[in-house]
C-alpha positions as protocol buffer text, in pm:
chain_id: "A"
residue {
  index: 1
  type: MET
  ca { x: 5943 y: 7519 z: 16118 }
}
residue {
  index: 2
  type: PHE
  ca { x: 6051 y: 7570 z: 15757 }
}
residue {
  index: 3
  type: TRP
  ca { x: 6415 y: 7534 z: 15668 }
}
residue {
  index: 4
  type: LYS
  ca { x: 6570 y: 7814 z: 15474 }
}
residue {
  index: 5
  type: ASN
  ca { x: 6855 y: 7751 z: 15230 }
}
residue {
  index: 6
  type: LYS
  ca { x: 7149 y: 7960 z: 15344 }
}
residue {
  index: 7
  type: GLU
  ca { x: 7390 y: 8098 z: 15089 }
}
residue {
  index: 8
  type: GLU
  ca { x: 7709 y: 7947 z: 15222 }
}
residue {
  index: 9
  type: HIS
  ca { x: 8053 y: 8095 z: 15149 }
}
residue {
  index: 10
  type: ILE
  ca { x: 8384 y: 7984 z: 15287 }
}
residue {
  index: 11
  type: ASP
  ca { x: 8631 y: 8268 z: 15311 }
}
residue {
  index: 12
  type: TYR
  ca { x: 8993 y: 8226 z: 15215 }
}
residue {
  index: 13
  type: ASP
  ca { x: 9286 y: 8467 z: 15226 }
}
residue {
  index: 14
  type: LYS
  ca { x: 9267 y: 8625 z: 14882 }
}
residue {
  index: 15
  type: ARG
  ca { x: 9596 y: 8805 z: 14937 }
}
residue {
  index: 16
  type: GLY
  ca { x: 9864 y: 8574 z: 14806 }
}
residue {
  index: 17
  type: LYS
  ca { x: 9632 y: 8282 z: 14718 }
}
residue {
  index: 18
  type: ILE
  ca { x: 9533 y: 8189 z: 14364 }
}
residue {
  index: 19
  type: PRO
  ca { x: 9239 y: 7954 z: 14293 }
}
residue {
  index: 20
  type: VAL
  ca { x: 9378 y: 7661 z: 14092 }
}
residue {
  index: 21
  type: LEU
  ca { x: 9241 y: 7348 z: 13929 }
}
residue {
  index: 22
  type: HIS
  ca { x: 9519 y: 7091 z: 13962 }
}
residue {
  index: 23
  type: VAL
  ca { x: 9487 y: 6832 z: 13682 }
}
residue {
  index: 24
  type: SER
  ca { x: 9687 y: 6509 z: 13662 }
}
residue {
  index: 25
  type: VAL
  ca { x: 9833 y: 6447 z: 13317 }
}
residue {
  index: 26
  type: CYS
  ca { x: 9840 y: 6069 z: 13367 }
}
residue {
  index: 27
  type: THR
  ca { x: 9501 y: 5997 z: 13522 }
}
residue {
  index: 28
  type: GLY
  ca { x: 9301 y: 6310 z: 13447 }
}
residue {
  index: 29
  type: GLU
  ca { x: 9212 y: 6349 z: 13816 }
}
residue {
  index: 30
  type: LYS
  ca { x: 9113 y: 6706 z: 13904 }
}
residue {
  index: 31
  type: VAL
  ca { x: 9152 y: 6871 z: 14242 }
}
residue {
  index: 32
  type: ALA
  ca { x: 9048 y: 7229 z: 14317 }
}
residue {
  index: 33
  type: GLY
  ca { x: 9232 y: 7434 z: 14571 }
}
residue {
  index: 34
  type: PHE
  ca { x: 9453 y: 7734 z: 14630 }
}
residue {
  index: 35
  type: LYS
  ca { x: 9817 y: 7796 z: 14543 }
}
residue {
  index: 36
  type: ASP
  ca { x: 10039 y: 8031 z: 14741 }
}
residue {
  index: 37
  type: GLU
  ca { x: 10190 y: 8291 z: 14506 }
}
residue {
  index: 38
  type: ILE
  ca { x: 10520 y: 8311 z: 14689 }
}
residue {
  index: 39
  type: SER
  ca { x: 10601 y: 7954 z: 14790 }
}
residue {
  index: 40
  type: GLY
  ca { x: 10401 y: 7779 z: 14515 }
}
residue {
  index: 41
  type: ARG
  ca { x: 10252 y: 7542 z: 14775 }
}
residue {
  index: 42
  type: PHE
  ca { x: 9916 y: 7394 z: 14670 }
}
residue {
  index: 43
  type: GLU
  ca { x: 9638 y: 7343 z: 14927 }
}
residue {
  index: 44
  type: ASP
  ca { x: 9377 y: 7100 z: 14798 }
}
residue {
  index: 45
  type: ARG
  ca { x: 9016 y: 7166 z: 14899 }
}
residue {
  index: 46
  type: MET
  ca { x: 8788 y: 6954 z: 14681 }
}
residue {
  index: 47
  type: LEU
  ca { x: 8803 y: 6660 z: 14442 }
}
residue {
  index: 48
  type: ILE
  ca { x: 8634 y: 6751 z: 14114 }
}
residue {
  index: 49
  type: ARG
  ca { x: 8458 y: 6453 z: 13955 }
}
residue {
  index: 50
  type: ASN
  ca { x: 8215 y: 6639 z: 13730 }
}
residue {
  index: 51
  type: LYS
  ca { x: 8083 y: 6982 z: 13631 }
}
residue {
  index: 52
  type: ARG
  ca { x: 7852 y: 6992 z: 13934 }
}
residue {
  index: 53
  type: ASP
  ca { x: 8150 y: 6953 z: 14173 }
}
residue {
  index: 54
  type: LEU
  ca { x: 8330 y: 7236 z: 13996 }
}
residue {
  index: 55
  type: GLN
  ca { x: 8026 y: 7465 z: 14024 }
}
residue {
  index: 56
  type: GLU
  ca { x: 7996 y: 7377 z: 14395 }
}
residue {
  index: 57
  type: PHE
  ca { x: 8361 y: 7471 z: 14454 }
}
residue {
  index: 58
  type: LEU
  ca { x: 8315 y: 7802 z: 14273 }
}
residue {
  index: 59
  type: ARG
  ca { x: 8000 y: 7878 z: 14474 }
}
residue {
  index: 60
  type: LEU
  ca { x: 8144 y: 7779 z: 14812 }
}
residue {
  index: 61
  type: TYR
  ca { x: 8456 y: 7990 z: 14780 }
}
residue {
  index: 62
  type: GLY
  ca { x: 8307 y: 8277 z: 14580 }
}
residue {
  index: 63
  type: VAL
  ca { x: 8544 y: 8225 z: 14288 }
}
residue {
  index: 64
  type: GLU
  ca { x: 8461 y: 8320 z: 13929 }
}
residue {
  index: 65
  type: GLU
  ca { x: 8536 y: 8057 z: 13665 }
}
residue {
  index: 66
  type: GLU
  ca { x: 8760 y: 8306 z: 13481 }
}
residue {
  index: 67
  type: GLU
  ca { x: 8981 y: 8335 z: 13793 }
}
residue {
  index: 68
  type: LEU
  ca { x: 9042 y: 7960 z: 13811 }
}
residue {
  index: 69
  type: ARG
  ca { x: 9379 y: 7861 z: 13664 }
}
residue {
  index: 70
  type: LYS
  ca { x: 9470 y: 7513 z: 13544 }
}
residue {
  index: 71
  type: ASP
  ca { x: 9791 y: 7361 z: 13674 }
}
residue {
  index: 72
  type: TRP
  ca { x: 9920 y: 7043 z: 13508 }
}
């Protein structure tokens, strides 16, 4: 009858993956995702348009803001 808000987390392989905020130098577009430590391949997960989007990414994937690296 009443809907309960579930705390939703999406798991990712933390071994070998680094949470990264990929920022375009030209346009300023920001994309959050994960970078493979060995190959350097970036997997985009979410377009970041504002602070709320960034907080949603951090909450969904269980990432602390201090862990998030910026990649230009």
